C-alpha positions in Angstrom: -157.3 5.5 115.7 -158.1 9.3 115.7 -156.6 11.8 118.0 -159.4 14.2 118.9 -157.2 17.2 119.4 -155.6 16.9 116.0 -158.9 17.1 114.2 -160.7 20.3 113.1 -164.4 20.7 113.9 -165.5 19.5 110.4 -163.3 16.3 110.8 -164.6 15.7 114.3 -168.2 15.9 113.0 -167.4 13.6 110.1 -165.9 10.7 112.1 -168.9 10.8 114.5 -171.5 10.9 111.7 -173.9 8.0 111.5 -173.9 5.6 108.5 -175.9 7.1 105.7 -179.5 6.1 105.5 -181.2 4.7 102.4 -182.4 7.0 99.7 -185.4 8.6 101.5 -187.3 9.5 98.3 -187.2 6.0 96.8 -187.7 4.4 100.2 -190.8 6.5 100.9 -192.4 5.8 97.5 -191.8 2.0 97.8 -193.2 1.9 101.3 -196.2 4.0 100.5 -197.0 1.6 97.6 -197.1 -1.3 100.1 -199.2 0.7 102.5 -201.8 1.6 99.9 -202.0 -2.0 98.7 -202.6 -3.3 102.3 -205.2 -0.6 102.9 -207.1 -1.6 99.7 -206.7 -5.4 99.6 -205.9 -6.3 103.2 -205.0 -9.9 103.8 -204.5 -10.6 100.1 -201.6 -8.1 100.0 -200.1 -9.6 103.1 -200.3 -13.1 101.6 -198.7 -11.9 98.4 -195.9 -10.1 100.3 -195.2 -13.2 102.3 -194.8 -15.2 99.2 -192.7 -12.6 97.4 -190.2 -11.7 100.1 -190.2 -14.7 102.5 -191.3 -17.7 100.4 -194.0 -18.1 103.1 -197.5 -19.6 102.4 -198.5 -20.3 106.0 -201.7 -18.9 107.4 -201.4 -15.2 108.5 -202.9 -15.8 112.0 -201.0 -18.3 114.2 -203.6 -20.6 115.7 -203.8 -21.4 119.4 -203.1 -25.0 118.6 -199.9 -24.1 116.8 -198.9 -21.8 119.7 -199.5 -24.6 122.3 -197.6 -27.2 120.4 -194.8 -24.8 119.8 -194.5 -23.8 123.5 -194.5 -27.5 124.5 -191.5 -28.1 122.2 -189.4 -25.4 123.8 -186.4 -26.8 125.8 -186.3 -26.1 129.5 -183.1 -24.2 129.4 -184.4 -21.5 127.1 -187.8 -21.6 128.8 -186.2 -20.9 132.1 -184.1 -18.1 130.6 -187.3 -16.4 129.2 -189.0 -16.8 132.6 -186.1 -15.1 134.4 -185.9 -12.3 131.9 -189.7 -11.8 132.0 -189.6 -11.7 135.8 -186.9 -9.0 135.9 -188.5 -6.9 133.2 -191.9 -7.1 134.9 -190.4 -6.2 138.3 -188.6 -3.2 137.0 -191.5 -1.9 135.0 -194.1 -2.6 137.6 -192.4 0.0 139.7 -193.4 2.5 137.0 -197.1 1.9 137.4 -198.6 5.5 137.5 -200.7 7.0 140.3 -203.4 9.5 139.6 -203.0 13.0 140.8 -205.8 14.9 142.6 -205.1 18.6 143.5 -207.3 21.3 144.9 -205.7 24.3 143.2 -207.8 26.7 145.2 -210.9 26.2 147.4 -213.7 24.7 145.3 -211.5 24.0 142.3 -210.4 20.4 141.9 -208.1 19.2 139.2 -207.1 15.6 138.4 -204.6 13.8 136.2 -205.8 10.3 135.3 -204.1 7.5 133.4 -205.8 5.2 130.9 -204.2 2.2 129.2 -204.1 2.3 125.4 -206.5 -0.5 124.8 -205.2 -1.8 121.5 -201.4 -1.9 120.8 -199.3 -3.4 118.0 -195.9 -4.9 118.5 -193.4 -5.5 115.7 -190.7 -8.1 116.2 -188.2 -8.3 113.4 -187.5 -11.7 111.8 -184.2 -11.4 110.0 -181.7 -14.2 110.6 -182.7 -15.1 114.1 -185.7 -15.2 116.4 -185.9 -12.3 118.9 -187.9 -13.4 122.0 -186.2 -10.6 123.9 -188.0 -8.1 121.7 -191.3 -9.7 122.5 -190.6 -9.5 126.3 -189.4 -5.9 126.2 -192.6 -4.7 124.5 -195.4 -7.1 125.4 -194.6 -7.2 129.1 -195.3 -3.5 129.3 -198.5 -3.8 127.3 -199.6 -6.6 129.7 -198.8 -4.5 132.8 -200.7 -1.5 131.4 -203.9 -3.5 131.1 -204.1 -3.3 127.3 -206.9 -5.6 126.1 -205.7 -6.2 122.5 -202.1 -7.0 121.9 -201.2 -7.7 118.3 -197.8 -9.1 117.5 -196.4 -9.2 113.9 -193.3 -11.1 113.0 -192.1 -12.7 109.7 -190.9 -16.2 109.1 -189.3 -17.7 106.0 -189.7 -20.8 103.8 -192.8 -21.9 105.7 -191.0 -22.3 109.0 -193.4 -21.9 111.9 -192.7 -19.1 114.3 -189.9 -20.1 116.7 -191.1 -21.7 119.9 -189.3 -19.0 122.0 -191.4 -16.3 120.3 -194.6 -18.2 120.9 -193.7 -18.9 124.6 -192.7 -15.3 125.3 -195.9 -14.0 123.6 -198.1 -16.4 125.6 -196.3 -15.4 128.8 -197.0 -11.7 128.1 -200.7 -12.1 127.2 -200.4 -11.4 123.4 -203.9 -11.9 122.0 -203.0 -12.2 118.2 -199.8 -13.4 116.5 -199.6 -12.5 112.9 -197.1 -14.3 110.6 -196.0 -11.3 108.4 -193.4 -8.6 108.5 -192.0 -5.5 106.9 -194.0 -2.4 105.9 -197.0 -4.6 105.2 -197.2 -5.7 108.8 -197.1 -2.1 110.0 -199.9 -1.1 107.5 -202.0 -4.0 108.6 -201.9 -3.0 112.3 -202.5 0.6 111.4 -205.5 0.1 109.1 -206.7 -3.3 110.1 -207.4 -6.1 107.7 -209.9 -9.0 107.5 -207.6 -10.9 109.9 -205.4 -8.4 111.6 -207.1 -6.2 114.3 -206.5 -2.4 114.0 -204.4 -0.9 116.8 -204.1 2.6 118.3 -200.3 2.6 118.8 -197.5 0.7 117.1 -194.2 -0.3 118.9 -191.0 -2.0 117.8 -187.8 -1.8 115.8 -187.3 -2.9 112.2 -185.4 -2.2 109.0 -185.7 1.0 107.0 -189.0 0.0 105.4 -190.5 -0.7 108.8 -189.3 2.6 110.2 -190.6 4.5 107.2 -193.9 2.7 107.3 -194.4 3.6 111.0 -193.7 7.3 110.2 -196.1 7.3 107.2 -199.0 5.6 108.9 -198.8 7.8 111.9 -199.4 10.7 109.6 -202.2 9.0 107.6 -204.4 7.2 110.2 -206.2 9.6 112.6 -205.4 8.9 116.2 -202.6 6.4 115.5 -199.3 6.8 117.4 -195.9 5.2 117.2 -193.3 4.7 119.9 -190.3 6.6 118.5 -188.2 7.2 115.4 -185.5 4.6 115.0 -182.3 4.0 113.1 -179.5 1.5 113.1 -178.1 0.2 116.5 -175.2 2.1 118.1 -173.0 1.9 121.2 -170.4 4.2 122.7 -167.8 3.2 125.2 -165.9 5.6 127.5 -162.8 3.9 128.8 -159.8 5.0 130.8 -156.3 3.5 131.2 -157.6 0.9 133.8 -160.3 -0.5 131.5 -160.0 -4.2 130.5 -159.4 -4.2 126.7 -161.0 -7.6 126.2 -164.2 -6.4 127.8 -164.3 -3.2 125.8 -163.8 -5.2 122.6 -166.5 -7.7 123.5 -168.9 -4.8 124.1 -168.1 -3.1 120.8 -168.6 -6.4 118.9 -171.9 -7.2 120.7 -173.5 -4.2 119.1 -171.5 -4.4 115.8 -173.0 -7.8 115.1 -176.5 -6.4 114.9 -176.1 -5.2 111.4 -173.6 -3.7 108.8 -175.1 -0.2 109.4 -174.6 -0.4 113.2 -172.0 1.9 114.7 -169.8 1.5 117.7 -167.5 4.2 119.1 -164.6 4.1 121.6 -163.5 7.2 123.5 -160.4 6.5 125.6 -157.6 8.6 127.1 -155.0 5.8 126.8 -153.3 5.0 123.5 -152.2 1.6 124.9 -155.7 0.6 125.8 -157.0 1.5 122.3 -154.2 -0.5 120.7 -155.0 -3.6 122.9 -158.7 -3.2 122.2 -157.9 -3.2 118.4 -155.9 -6.5 118.9 -158.8 -8.0 120.9 -161.3 -7.1 118.2 -159.3 -9.1 115.7 -159.0 -12.0 118.1 -162.6 -12.1 119.1 -163.9 -11.5 115.5 -162.4 -14.8 114.4 -164.9 -16.8 116.4 -168.1 -14.9 115.7 -170.8 -16.5 113.5 -171.8 -13.0 112.4 -168.2 -11.9 111.7 -168.9 -10.5 108.2 -171.7 -8.3 109.6 -169.6 -7.1 112.5 -166.6 -6.3 110.2 -168.8 -4.1 108.0 -170.1 -2.2 111.1 -166.6 -1.7 112.4 -165.8 0.1 109.2 -168.2 2.9 110.3 -166.8 2.8 113.9 -164.1 5.1 115.1 -161.7 4.7 118.0 -160.8 8.1 119.4 -157.9 9.1 121.7 -159.1 11.9 124.0 -157.1 14.2 126.3 -159.3 13.3 129.3 -162.3 11.5 130.4 -164.0 14.9 130.8 -163.5 15.4 127.1 -164.9 12.0 126.4 -168.0 12.8 128.4 -168.5 16.0 126.4 -168.1 14.2 123.1 -170.6 11.5 124.2 -173.1 14.1 125.3 -172.9 15.7 121.9 -173.2 12.4 120.1 -176.2 11.1 122.1 -175.6 7.3 121.8 -178.3 4.7 122.1 -176.2 2.7 124.5 -173.4 4.2 126.6 -170.9 1.9 128.5 -168.6 3.5 131.1 -165.5 1.5 131.9 -163.5 3.9 134.1 -162.2 3.8 137.7 -164.9 6.2 138.9 -167.6 5.0 136.6 -170.5 6.0 138.9 -169.3 9.5 139.2 -168.8 9.7 135.4 -172.4 8.4 134.9 -173.7 11.4 136.8 -172.1 13.7 134.3 -173.5 11.9 131.2 -176.7 12.9 129.4 -178.4 12.3 126.0 -178.0 8.5 126.2 -180.7 6.0 125.7 -179.4 3.6 128.4 -176.2 3.7 130.4 -174.1 0.7 131.6 -171.9 1.5 134.5 -168.7 -0.5 135.5 -166.7 -3.3 134.1 -169.2 -6.0 134.9 -172.2 -4.3 133.2 -172.2 -5.4 129.6 -174.8 -4.1 127.1 -176.0 -7.6 126.7 -177.5 -7.5 130.2 -179.8 -4.7 129.2 -180.6 -6.4 125.9 -181.9 -9.5 127.6 -182.5 -9.8 131.3 -181.4 -7.2 133.8 -184.9 -5.6 133.7 -184.4 -2.3 131.8 -185.8 -1.9 128.4 -183.8 -2.4 125.2 -186.1 -0.4 122.9 -184.1 2.8 122.8 -183.8 6.0 120.8 -181.1 5.9 118.1 -179.5 8.3 115.6 -179.2 11.1 118.1 -182.9 11.0 119.2 -181.8 10.3 122.8 -181.6 14.1 123.0 -185.4 14.3 122.9 -186.8 10.7 123.2 -186.8 8.3 126.1 -186.2 4.6 126.4 -189.4 2.6 126.1 -191.2 2.6 129.5 -194.5 1.7 131.0 -196.0 5.2 130.5 -195.7 4.8 126.8 -198.6 2.3 127.0 -200.9 4.9 128.7 -202.6 8.1 127.7 -203.3 10.7 130.3 -206.2 13.0 130.6 -207.4 15.6 133.0 -210.6 16.0 135.0 -211.8 19.2 136.8 -214.7 19.7 139.2 -215.6 23.2 140.3 -218.2 24.4 142.9 -220.1 27.6 142.5 -218.0 29.3 145.1 -214.9 28.0 143.4 -216.1 29.4 140.1 -216.9 32.8 141.7 -213.3 33.0 142.9 -211.8 31.7 139.7 -213.8 34.2 137.6 -211.4 37.0 138.7 -208.9 35.3 136.4 -211.2 33.9 133.7 -213.2 37.0 132.9 -210.3 39.5 132.5 -208.4 37.0 130.4 -211.4 36.2 128.2 -212.0 39.9 127.7 -208.3 40.5 126.8 -208.5 37.8 124.2 -211.8 39.1 122.8 -213.6 35.8 123.5 -217.0 36.9 124.7 -218.6 33.5 124.7 -215.9 32.2 127.0 -216.7 35.0 129.5 -220.4 34.4 129.1 -220.1 30.7 130.0 -218.9 31.9 133.4 -221.1 34.9 133.9 -224.3 33.1 133.1 -223.5 30.6 135.8 -222.7 33.2 138.4 -226.0 35.0 137.6 -228.1 31.9 138.4 -230.5 32.3 141.3 -230.9 29.6 143.8 
């Protein structure tokens, strides 16, 4: 436990620093090599990468027959869980459907803002040690709602295991058009450039390891017109708790994020030394029963518990840190929420675990990490659209507007701009 007031500014910054990222120079070089190989040899490179890293020799594209058989094998309990999560996610994000704007800025001058779905999108779903149907739902549901016509999903499997039925069922539910059995930087490059089997996309979404993250950043700079959703780093969670918080709940929330990976970070800010002590005891107790105990223990090594003077001080620290997930377990949690900023997603009250947002409440779990919540938003429906403007001007409208256009064009020395107006106003009817 750290006492915030006993630390100098350098020490305060140090205990809140995120776990160090991989050597960026070596990571970039290795990732670029994979990208170049996929760009040159397409499917062959993907097949080779699958063999090398995942001992996988299955076909790259998952056939409709495989998808149907896989979906039919899914047990009803998990199917119903996916259906419920899909319904809530769809309901919440349907409320975000955009409406075009049409404004007459002055008589005869009409300006519009229109929305157009990004037609071809790529979705990355990590493989790792467990299937992630929730990651499919959080991304593909939005693509489906936007009206995207080409939804490509890439996810890896190992040792020739077919893609998990839950992944196939969620993908079918969300209208995914192509499922590709490959992962890592190669999958990102395949969606960016297109291969013999993998359709080229216009925007790539989804979390992943350091190679996936680096690949997304690199291809967005190398493929004209290609976009990515957001920068991403390891998962993180911050809890603000007061003396009335339930220590077992706080510990459970910290562990739910710590089990994501050894480079995850969880932080507790609390104004009660007793609560921090009881949370520490609960962490030990609950850790003992976790299947991913070793991973969680490594994450906890990067995760400080901080005693603060007040909840107001905790809010200030949280706002500076900018967590991916922020949980508020205080007596006046709703009021505290209104003071918080720079968080990817906020969970208010003792009965609102981070797990709810990860799976089924309806909000999106694709969130900015590593402090990017200061400038990036959680994934939302508008991320699957582009906007563009339309203007329609009558001759009378142009006449009135010329009193602004002509002096400004003259001031900037752009004669052709002025002439494009003057020549129209000089036309005889």
